[in-house]
C-alpha positions, 0 to 999 in steps of 0.5 A: 850791519847795525849802521846799514840797518839804521839808515832806513830805520831813521826814515821809518821812525820819522814817517811811521813811528813818531806819528803813531807814538804821538797818536797813542799818547794822545788817546791815553795809551802808555809805553808800558802797555805797548810793550806788553801788547807787543810781547803778546803779539810776538807770542801769538806769532810764535805759535803760528810759526810753530804750527808751520804757518811760517809766513803768518808767523813771520809777519806777526812777529816782525810787526809786533817786534817793531813795538820796541821802537814804538814804546821807546819813542813814546817814553822819550816823548813823555820825557824819558824812560822810567826805571821800571819801564826799562826793566819791563822792556828788557824782561818782555824782550827776553820772553819774546825771544825765548818764545820765538826761538822755542817755536822755531826749535819745535818746528825744526824738530817736527820737520826732522831737523833739516840741515841741523837747523834745530841745533843752530836755533839752540845756539842762537837762542843761548848766544842771543841771551848772552849777548844781552846779558853781557851788555847789561852786566857791563853797564852795571860794572861801569864798562861799555859793551854797546857794540856787536855785528848782530844786536837784537834787531839784526837777529830778528831780521835774519830770522824773519828772512829765513821764515820768508824763505821757508814759507816760499818752499825753500827747505834750506832757507830757515836752517841756513838763516839760523846757522848764519844767525848762530855764527853772528850771535857767537861773534857778537858775544866775543865782540862785546866781551873784548870791547868791555875789557878794553874800556876798563880803566884800572887804577894806577899802582900805588907808589912804593913807600920809602922805609922808615929811617 
């Protein structure tokens, strides 16, 4: 799925993100400022979604989530991402994800939990956090877990589609997307764990020593 998303993503980066990144850097905006601003925008969009304004919430969250690509591009244009910038970006991502899925849980509860959507949302929230943790922890241990059918971009896109279907009056739209997302997120957790295990290089066992004469 990630490869499919990456095809149109290249065109977006080339024609939209790169010029925007150059302009923001030219007027003195930093990548970290874009990261924080994007997270604030996601929080606002999540609030709209929790109040039942699914279309507005979906549009705002999706637009602000795209700052993930923008701040990274700006950092590369400046010569590379700083360690603090990477930490800030990851932290803001976790806050944004928690706000979005928390808002959806609230909305599902108010609507009477149609099709068990609230349960699916909670599974998606927990599994999504574990997906990110497994990758980060694997990297810290020298392993590779950079795989998965549903990474953060795919998860947000699936949730966005569900929000659009729900805003169109289809009661099953958002819960259906959440169940798909829950299943793909759990699969991704196991994909990363299995892949990380396969990339571990174990030391060769020590050869037995000959007993002293």
